[in-house]
C-alpha positions as CSV (number, residue, x, y, z in Angstrom):
1,M,6.9,-27.6,-29.3
2,V,3.4,-27.7,-28.0
3,I,2.9,-27.9,-24.4
4,P,-0.6,-29.3,-23.1
5,D,-2.6,-27.0,-21.1
6,W,-2.4,-29.3,-18.1
7,V,1.4,-29.4,-18.3
8,G,1.5,-25.6,-18.2
9,M,-0.9,-25.4,-15.4
10,E,1.3,-27.8,-13.3
11,V,4.3,-25.7,-14.0
12,L,2.6,-22.6,-13.2
13,N,1.1,-24.0,-9.9
14,E,4.7,-25.2,-8.9
15,K,6.1,-21.7,-9.6
16,W,3.4,-20.0,-7.8
17,S,3.6,-22.4,-4.5
18,L,7.3,-21.6,-4.6
19,L,6.6,-17.8,-4.7
20,I,4.0,-18.0,-2.1
21,K,6.2,-19.9,0.2
22,D,9.0,-17.2,-0.3
23,C,6.5,-14.5,0.4
24,A,5.3,-16.4,3.5
25,K,8.9,-16.5,4.7
26,Y,9.4,-12.8,4.4
27,Y,6.0,-11.7,5.7
28,A,5.4,-14.5,8.4
């Protein structure tokens, strides 16, 4: 199954934004 680049980027951005929010909770 081939995933278009832009779909992969959307998923990555979602994961990263979740990670950043988690980090912000801990370090805020």
